[in-house]
C-alpha positions in Angstrom: 0.0 0.0 0.0 1.0 3.6 -0.1 1.5 4.3 3.6 -0.7 5.3 6.6 -2.3 8.4 5.0 -3.4 6.3 2.0 -4.7 3.5 4.1 -6.7 6.0 6.3 -8.2 7.6 3.2 -9.5 4.2 2.0 -10.5 2.7 5.3 -14.1 3.8 5.0 -14.3 2.5 1.4 -13.3 -1.0 2.5 -15.7 -3.7 3.7 -18.7 -1.8 2.3 -20.0 -3.6 -0.8 -19.2 -7.3 -0.3 -22.2 -9.5 -0.8 -20.5 -12.8 -1.7 -17.3 -14.7 -1.9 -16.2 -18.2 -2.3 -15.4 -21.0 0.0 -12.9 -23.7 0.8 -12.8 -27.2 2.1 -11.1 -30.3 3.3 -10.2 -33.8 2.1 -12.6 -36.7 2.5 -15.9 -37.7 1.0 -18.9 -35.5 1.5 -21.7 -37.2 3.3 -25.2 -36.4 4.3 -25.6 -35.7 8.0 -27.3 -38.7 9.6 -30.9 -38.2 10.5 -30.9 -36.8 14.0 -33.1 -37.9 16.8 -36.2 -35.8 16.7 -35.3 -34.3 20.1 -32.0 -33.0 18.8 -31.3 -29.9 16.8 -30.0 -30.4 13.2 -26.4 -29.2 13.1 -26.3 -29.2 9.4 -24.3 -31.4 6.9 -21.1 -33.1 7.8 -18.0 -34.0 5.7 -15.0 -32.5 4.1 -14.7 -29.8 1.5 -11.7 -28.8 -0.7 -11.9 -25.6 -2.7 -9.5 -24.9 -5.5 -8.4 -21.3 -5.3 -5.2 -19.8 -6.8 -1.7 -18.8 -6.0 -1.0 -18.5 -2.2 -0.6 -14.7 -2.3 -3.5 -14.1 -4.6 -7.1 -12.9 -4.1 -8.6 -16.3 -4.7 -6.7 -17.9 -1.8 -7.5 -14.9 0.5 -11.2 -15.4 -0.1 -10.9 -19.2 0.3 -9.3 -18.8 3.7 -12.0 -16.4 4.9 -14.8 -18.6 3.7 -13.3 -21.7 5.1 -13.3 -20.1 8.5 -16.9 -18.9 8.1 -18.2 -22.3 6.8 -16.7 -24.1 9.8 -18.0 -21.4 12.2 -21.5 -21.9 10.8 -21.4 -25.6 10.3 -18.8 -27.2 12.6 -19.2 -30.6 11.1 -18.0 -29.3 7.7 -14.2 -29.3 7.6 -12.6 -27.0 5.1 -9.2 -26.9 3.2 -7.9 -24.4 0.7 -6.2 -25.9 -2.3 -3.8 -23.6 -4.0 -3.5 -23.8 -7.8 -2.5 -21.7 -10.9 -6.0 -20.3 -11.3 -9.3 -20.7 -13.1 -8.4 -23.3 -15.7 -6.6 -25.5 -13.2 -9.4 -25.2 -10.8 -12.0 -26.5 -13.2 -9.7 -29.4 -14.0 -9.2 -30.2 -10.3 -13.0 -30.1 -9.8 -13.6 -32.4 -12.8 -10.8 -34.8 -11.6 -12.6 -35.0 -8.2 -9.6 -33.5 -6.4 -11.7 -30.6 -5.2 -15.4 -30.3 -4.2 -15.5 -26.5 -5.0 -13.7 -24.3 -7.4 -13.4 -20.6 -8.1 -13.2 -19.5 -11.7 -13.6 -16.5 -13.9 -17.0 -16.5 -15.5 -15.7 -16.9 -19.1 -13.6 -19.9 -18.1 -16.6 -21.5 -16.4 -18.8 -20.9 -19.4 -16.1 -22.3 -21.7 -15.8 -25.4 -19.6 -19.5 -25.9 -19.4 -19.8 -25.6 -23.2 -16.7 -27.6 -24.0 -14.9 -24.8 -25.9 -11.2 -23.8 -25.6 -9.2 -24.3 -23.5 -11.3 -27.4 -22.7 -11.7 -30.2 -25.2 -15.2 -31.3 -24.1 -18.0 -30.1 -21.8 -17.3 -30.3 -18.1 -20.3 -31.1 -15.9 -20.6 -28.0 -13.6 -23.1 -26.3 -11.3 -22.7 -23.0 -9.5 -23.2 -22.0 -5.9 -23.2 -18.3 -6.9 -21.6 -15.4 -8.7 -19.3 -13.9 -6.1 -17.0 -10.9 -6.7 -15.6 -8.9 -9.5 -12.1 -9.7 -10.8 -10.2 -6.6 -12.1 -7.8 -7.1 -15.0 -4.7 -5.0 -14.3 -1.9 -4.6 -16.8 1.0 -2.8 -15.1 4.1 -1.2 -16.6 6.9 0.7 -14.9 5.8 4.3 -14.2 8.6 5.8 -16.3 7.9 3.6 -19.3 6.8 5.2 -22.6 4.0 2.6 -22.8 0.5 4.2 -22.9 -1.6 1.5 -24.6 -1.6 -2.3 -25.1 -0.5 -1.8 -28.7 2.6 -0.1 -27.4 3.8 -3.5 -26.1 4.8 -4.5 -29.6 8.4 -5.8 -29.5 8.4 -6.0 -25.7 8.0 -8.7 -23.1 4.9 -9.3 -21.0 4.0 -11.8 -18.3 0.4 -13.0 -18.6 0.4 -15.0 -15.4 0.4 -18.7 -14.7 -0.3 -20.9 -17.7 -3.4 -22.5 -16.2 -4.9 -19.3 -15.0 -7.9 -17.5 -16.4 -5.9 -14.4 -16.6 -3.5 -16.0 -19.1 -6.4 -16.9 -21.4 -7.9 -13.4 -21.2 -4.4 -11.9 -21.6 -3.9 -13.7 -24.9 -7.3 -12.4 -26.1 -6.4 -8.9 -24.9 -3.2 -8.8 -26.9 -5.0 -10.0 -30.0 -7.8 -7.4 -29.5 -5.0 -4.8 -29.6 -3.8 -6.1 -33.0 -0.8 -8.0 -31.5 0.0 -11.7 -32.1 1.4 -13.3 -28.9 4.8 -14.9 -29.6 5.3 -12.9 -32.7 4.7 -9.2 -31.9 5.0 -9.7 -28.2 7.3 -12.0 -26.2 5.0 -13.7 -23.7 6.1 -15.3 -20.5 3.9 -17.2 -18.0 5.2 -16.4 -14.6 3.7 -17.0 -11.1 3.2 -13.8 -9.2 6.4 -13.8 -7.1 8.4 -14.6 -10.2 6.7 -11.9 -12.2 7.3 -9.3 -9.5 11.0 -10.1 -9.4 11.2 -9.9 -13.2 9.5 -6.5 -13.2 12.0 -5.1 -10.7 14.9 -6.6 -12.6 13.7 -5.3 -16.0 13.3 -8.8 -17.4 9.8 -8.0 -18.4 8.1 -4.8 -19.5 4.6 -5.4 -18.4 2.8 -7.6 -15.9 -0.9 -8.7 -16.3 -2.8 -9.9 -13.2 -6.4 -10.4 -12.5 -7.9 -10.2 -9.0 -9.1 -7.7 -6.4 -8.0 -4.1 -5.8 -5.4 -3.6 -4.6 -3.4 -6.8 -5.3 -0.4 -7.4 -3.0 1.9 -8.3 -6.0 1.3 -4.8 -7.4 1.4 -3.1 -4.1 4.9 -4.5 -3.6 6.0 -2.8 -6.9 4.4 0.6 -6.4 7.6 2.1 -4.8 10.3 0.0 -6.6 10.3 0.4 -9.5 6.9 2.2 -9.4 4.0 1.2 -11.6 1.3 2.6 -13.8 -1.8 0.7 -15.0 -2.7 0.7 -18.7 -6.3 1.5 -19.7 -8.0 -1.6 -21.1 -11.7 -0.7 -21.3 -11.3 0.6 -24.9 -10.6 -3.0 -26.0 -14.0 -4.3 -24.8 -15.8 -4.2 -28.2 -13.0 -6.2 -29.9 -12.9 -8.7 -27.0 -16.7 -9.2 -27.0 -16.7 -9.7 -30.8 -14.0 -12.3 -30.5 -15.9 -14.6 -28.2 -18.3 -17.3 -29.4 -20.3 -17.2 -26.2 -23.7 -15.6 -25.9 -22.3 -13.1 -23.4 -18.6 -12.3 -22.9 -19.1 -11.6 -19.1 -16.7 -8.7 -19.5 -17.6 -5.1 -18.5 -15.9 -1.8 -17.9 -14.8 -1.1 -14.4 -12.7 1.6 -12.8 -9.6 1.1 -10.6 -9.8 4.2 -8.2 -7.0 6.7 -8.1 -4.4 5.9 -5.4 -5.1 2.2 -5.4 -1.4 1.9 -5.9 1.1 4.7 -5.0 0.7 7.6 -7.3 -1.6 5.9 -9.8 -4.5 7.8 -11.4 -7.9 6.4 -11.9 -8.0 4.0 -14.8 -10.7 2.3 -16.8 -10.1 -1.4 -17.1 -12.0 -4.7 -17.6 -14.0 -6.6 -15.0 -15.0 -10.2 -15.0 -17.2 -11.9 -12.4 -16.1 -15.0 -10.5 -18.2 -18.0 -10.0 -18.1 -20.5 -7.1 -18.5 -23.8 -8.8 -19.2 -27.4 -7.9 -20.0 -30.7 -9.5 -23.7 -31.7 -10.0 -23.3 -34.5 -7.4 -22.5 -32.2 -4.5 -25.1 -33.1 -1.8 -27.9 -30.6 -1.8 -27.6 -29.9 2.0 -24.0 -28.9 1.5 -24.8 -26.6 -1.4 -27.5 -25.0 0.7 -25.2 -24.6 3.6 -22.6 -22.8 1.4 -25.3 -20.5 0.0 -26.4 -19.5 3.5 -22.8 -18.6 4.4 -22.4 -16.5 1.3 -25.6 -14.6 2.1 -25.6 -14.4 5.9 -21.8 -13.9 6.5 -20.9 -11.8 3.5 -19.5 -8.9 5.5 -17.0 -11.3 7.2 -15.6 -12.4 3.9 -13.7 -9.2 2.9 -9.9 -9.3 3.1 -8.6 -6.4 5.1 -6.6 -5.0 2.2 -9.5 -5.0 -0.2 -11.4 -1.9 -1.4 -15.1 -2.3 -1.6 -15.3 -1.5 -5.4 -14.8 -5.1 -6.6 -17.6 -6.8 -4.7 -21.0 -7.7 -6.1 -24.4 -7.2 -4.5 -26.1 -10.1 -2.9 -28.8 -9.9 -5.5 -26.2 -10.8 -8.1 -25.4 -14.2 -6.6 -27.9 -16.0 -8.8 -26.5 -14.4 -12.0 -24.3 -17.3 -13.1 -24.9 -17.2 -16.9 -24.9 -20.5 -18.7 -23.8 -22.5 -15.7 -26.9 -23.5 -13.8 -27.2 -23.1 -10.1 -27.1 -26.2 -8.0 -30.6 -27.3 -6.9 -29.5 -27.1 -3.3 -28.4 -23.5 -3.8 -31.7 -22.7 -5.6 -33.6 -24.0 -2.6 -31.6 -21.9 -0.2 -32.0 -18.7 -2.2 -35.7 -19.3 -2.3 -35.7 -19.9 1.4 -33.8 -16.7 2.1 -35.4 -14.4 -0.4 -38.6 -16.0 -1.5 
């Protein structure tokens, strides 16, 4: 962050607009809670949940850890474990391979998996617990660089993130929307966030693309050395939307507020919703329990560093696009909201 004065200025903006997030879980098979004696209070479902999140220092993992705590607090017989990964594409594959019960993914990656389009070879059976928070696409360059647009990256080197991340898929599309061919016009590297930060400091890369909340720790760590500036991306939205074969691209214009990183002005970029996914065979009581946590404990699911701008309203939870809600989640939403 940018110091005490900056943190004070944003304190009131934080923890204000969260209405959803995602959750985590632990190893072991999910089971229905045995029917309790009529004289006993139902303590909810029992079992283990694993949620595929992202890199350990990323926003996905931060939300996963918070939701894991809240799920266990609300339902003590549900144990929770966060599974770190490279991101959205890897998460869907972990879910499909039954190495996770829940997964967080960018909406366009979830929709591609459900429909069987690239980077997936065939449809992946998916259901959604809800649409959670907004992911901000952030393309950073050094503050003194003479790079003002994505097209200016021609002949330079950019990291698009881990190879199995949703950001890497979107980054490829972003370069093409700007008229650049990855690997020909731009030298592309796929670095994990700590590696990308080091490469940025050392001058080994000219730009760094990440997707997540605002601010992201990997960029906050660069805002004094070497100093960064975010490129505007919202102008590429028409080309990005035209390049997708999906009914809706899931992309929208969002604004990173001024001062999110030291000395950075307000910038118009691209937002993409995140979905909390599961397989169709997730027990309905578990899906319902997760839904109740998202709704009832939303304000406890905001990382302390996060600005309120990236969070979606509770009414948006059911807006999961082509991926249908799990029946257990539908029942819980009806119970909560009618």
